[in-house]
C-alpha positions as CSV (number, residue, x, y, z in Angstrom):
1,M,0.0,0.0,0.0
2,V,2.9,2.4,0.8
3,V,4.4,1.6,-2.6
4,N,1.2,2.0,-4.5
5,L,-0.2,5.1,-2.7
6,G,2.8,6.7,-1.4
7,M,2.1,9.6,1.0
8,S,-1.6,9.3,0.4
9,Y,-1.5,6.0,2.4
10,R,-0.1,7.8,5.4
11,S,-2.8,10.5,5.2
12,Q,-5.5,7.9,4.9
13,M,-4.3,5.6,7.7
14,G,-2.8,8.3,10.0
15,W,0.3,6.2,10.5
16,V,2.6,3.6,9.0
17,P,3.4,0.5,11.0
18,E,7.0,0.3,12.2
19,P,9.1,-2.9,12.2
20,S,8.5,-3.1,16.0
21,D,4.7,-3.1,15.4
22,W,5.0,-6.1,13.1
23,D,7.1,-7.9,15.7
24,S,4.3,-7.3,18.2
25,V,1.7,-8.7,15.9
26,A,3.9,-11.8,15.2
27,S,4.3,-12.4,19.0
28,F,0.5,-12.6,19.4
29,L,0.1,-15.1,16.6
30,P,0.8,-18.3,18.6
31,L,-2.0,-17.5,21.1
32,L,-4.4,-16.5,18.3
33,K,-3.6,-19.6,16.3
34,I,-4.3,-22.1,19.2
35,F,-7.6,-20.4,19.9
36,Y,-8.5,-20.5,16.2
37,G,-7.6,-24.2,15.9
38,A,-9.4,-25.2,19.1
39,T,-12.5,-23.4,17.9
40,L,-12.5,-25.3,14.6
41,R,-12.0,-28.7,16.3
42,V,-14.4,-28.3,19.1
43,S,-17.3,-26.6,17.2
44,G,-16.8,-28.5,13.9
45,S,-19.8,-30.7,13.0
46,L,-17.5,-33.3,11.5
47,Y,-15.5,-33.9,14.6
48,I,-16.3,-36.1,17.6
49,T,-15.4,-33.6,20.2
50,S,-16.0,-35.4,23.5
51,N,-12.5,-36.8,23.7
52,V,-10.6,-33.8,22.3
53,Y,-12.2,-31.0,24.2
54,L,-10.0,-31.5,27.3
55,Q,-6.9,-31.7,25.2
56,E,-7.7,-28.3,23.6
57,L,-8.5,-26.9,27.0
58,V,-5.2,-28.0,28.5
59,G,-3.2,-26.8,25.5
60,I,-4.7,-23.4,25.9
61,S,-3.9,-23.4,29.6
62,V,-0.3,-24.4,29.1
63,L,0.3,-21.8,26.4
64,I,-1.2,-19.0,28.4
65,K,1.0,-19.9,31.4
66,K,4.1,-19.7,29.2
67,K,3.1,-16.4,27.7
68,V,2.5,-14.9,31.1
69,L,6.2,-15.4,31.7
70,S,7.2,-13.8,28.4
71,N,9.8,-11.1,28.3
72,D,7.6,-9.2,25.9
73,V,5.6,-6.9,28.2
74,G,2.7,-6.7,25.7
75,V,2.4,-10.4,25.3
76,S,2.7,-11.0,29.1
77,L,-0.1,-8.5,29.8
78,M,-2.4,-10.0,27.2
79,A,-1.7,-13.5,28.5
80,S,-2.4,-12.3,32.1
81,G,-5.8,-11.0,31.0
82,M,-6.6,-14.3,29.3
83,K,-5.6,-16.3,32.4
84,K,-8.0,-14.3,34.5
85,K,-10.8,-15.2,32.1
86,Y,-9.7,-18.8,31.9
87,D,-9.6,-19.1,35.7
88,K,-13.0,-17.5,36.0
89,Y,-14.6,-20.5,34.3
90,W,-12.2,-23.3,35.3
91,E,-10.6,-22.5,38.7
92,N,-13.4,-24.0,40.8
93,V,-12.9,-27.7,40.5
94,D,-16.3,-28.4,42.0
95,N,-18.0,-26.8,38.9
96,V,-16.0,-28.8,36.4
97,N,-17.9,-31.2,34.2
98,L,-16.3,-34.5,35.1
99,L,-17.4,-36.1,31.8
100,L,-14.6,-34.1,30.1
101,Y,-12.1,-36.2,32.0
102,I,-14.0,-39.5,31.8
103,A,-14.2,-39.1,28.0
104,I,-10.4,-39.0,27.9
105,I,-10.0,-42.0,30.2
106,L,-12.3,-44.0,27.9
107,D,-10.1,-43.1,25.0
108,P,-7.7,-46.1,24.8
109,R,-4.9,-43.9,23.6
110,R,-5.0,-41.8,26.7
111,K,-6.5,-43.4,29.8
112,M,-5.7,-42.4,33.3
113,G,-2.0,-41.5,32.8
114,Y,-2.8,-38.7,30.4
115,T,-5.8,-37.5,32.5
116,K,-3.7,-37.1,35.6
117,W,-1.0,-35.2,33.6
118,A,-3.7,-32.9,32.2
119,I,-5.2,-32.2,35.6
120,N,-1.8,-31.4,37.0
121,Q,-1.2,-29.0,34.2
122,Q,-4.4,-27.1,35.0
123,Y,-4.3,-27.0,38.8
124,D,-2.0,-26.9,41.8
125,S,-1.2,-30.1,43.6
126,E,-4.0,-29.9,46.2
127,K,-6.7,-29.2,43.6
128,A,-5.3,-31.7,41.2
129,K,-5.4,-34.5,43.8
130,Y,-8.9,-33.6,44.8
131,L,-10.1,-33.6,41.2
132,C,-8.3,-36.9,40.4
133,D,-10.0,-38.6,43.3
134,K,-13.3,-37.2,42.3
135,V,-13.0,-38.4,38.7
136,M,-11.9,-41.9,39.9
137,Q,-14.8,-42.1,42.4
138,T,-17.3,-41.1,39.6
139,L,-15.8,-43.7,37.3
140,N,-16.1,-46.4,39.9
141,D,-19.7,-45.4,40.6
142,M,-20.5,-45.5,37.0
143,Y,-18.9,-49.0,36.6
144,K,-20.8,-50.4,39.6
145,L,-24.0,-49.0,38.3
146,Y,-23.3,-50.6,34.9
147,V,-22.5,-54.0,36.5
148,F,-25.6,-53.8,38.6
149,E,-27.9,-53.2,35.7
150,N,-26.0,-55.6,33.4
151,P,-25.1,-58.6,35.5
152,P,-22.5,-60.9,33.9
153,N,-23.6,-64.3,32.7
154,E,-22.5,-67.3,34.7
155,S,-19.4,-68.7,33.4
156,I,-19.9,-72.0,31.6
157,P,-16.9,-74.4,31.5
158,P,-15.8,-75.0,27.9
159,K,-16.5,-78.4,26.4
160,T,-13.1,-79.6,25.4
161,S,-14.6,-82.3,23.3
162,D,-15.8,-79.6,20.9
163,F,-12.3,-78.8,19.9
164,P,-10.6,-81.1,17.4
165,E,-7.6,-83.0,18.8
166,E,-5.6,-82.6,15.6
167,V,-5.9,-79.3,13.8
168,E,-4.3,-80.8,10.6
169,D,-7.6,-82.8,10.0
170,M,-9.8,-79.6,10.1
171,D,-11.4,-77.9,7.1
172,S,-9.3,-75.1,5.7
173,D,-12.0,-72.5,6.3
174,V,-12.0,-73.0,10.1
175,D,-10.2,-70.4,12.1
176,V,-7.7,-72.6,13.9
177,A,-6.1,-69.8,15.9
178,E,-9.5,-68.6,17.2
179,L,-10.4,-72.1,18.4
180,E,-7.0,-72.6,20.1
181,F,-7.3,-69.3,21.8
182,E,-10.8,-70.1,23.1
183,K,-9.6,-73.5,24.4
184,E,-6.4,-72.2,26.1
185,V,-7.3,-68.7,27.2
186,G,-11.0,-68.1,26.8
187,S,-12.2,-69.9,29.9
188,C,-9.7,-68.0,32.1
189,V,-10.6,-64.5,31.0
190,G,-12.2,-62.4,33.7
191,V,-12.3,-65.1,36.3
192,Q,-9.9,-64.0,38.9
193,G,-8.2,-60.8,40.0
194,K,-9.3,-57.3,39.4
195,N,-12.5,-56.3,37.6
196,E,-12.4,-55.4,33.9
197,F,-12.5,-51.7,34.6
198,A,-9.4,-51.8,36.8
199,K,-7.6,-53.9,34.2
200,Y,-8.5,-51.4,31.5
201,L,-7.0,-48.5,33.5
202,E,-3.8,-50.3,34.1
203,D,-3.4,-51.7,30.6
204,D,-0.8,-50.0,28.4
């Protein structure tokens, strides 16, 4: 615009950006970019958002904390203002929707390890422990309710006679591996030890 309009650009705009102004704009871009990306992913109709909402929320929290410590005074002030607004909605752990964390735990890629890390990123140690305990208690209550309303079937001992003694004599279209698995492992699954929910949480 300066090249095309020359001095008329200055008269129309009142001022011409200095290199320091562009530096300031560039320093704000990381914050604006993460908000823009989070908005697209959380509000997009083509996304399943229940298990990504918390990840976006924690990402925003982590970035804001880093920018508060920025050497750039302008960035630090803007981040401080953002943190106040963030804390207004998320500081009180009693008002947090626990389903945000439960959705992450039920994502087999994340489970409890990621959830604990996320909570520790958001809150101090006292609040983090309180929220972790609250999430686990809610999960256990949900599991107990599920088991109560959906009682497991009584285990029936497998009939070993149903399995061929020699797999070489079986038809080629029979899944040998599946039959062998059921014979050796199937009858032992879920019989002893912890319930399925506890095993899920501990499984890597």
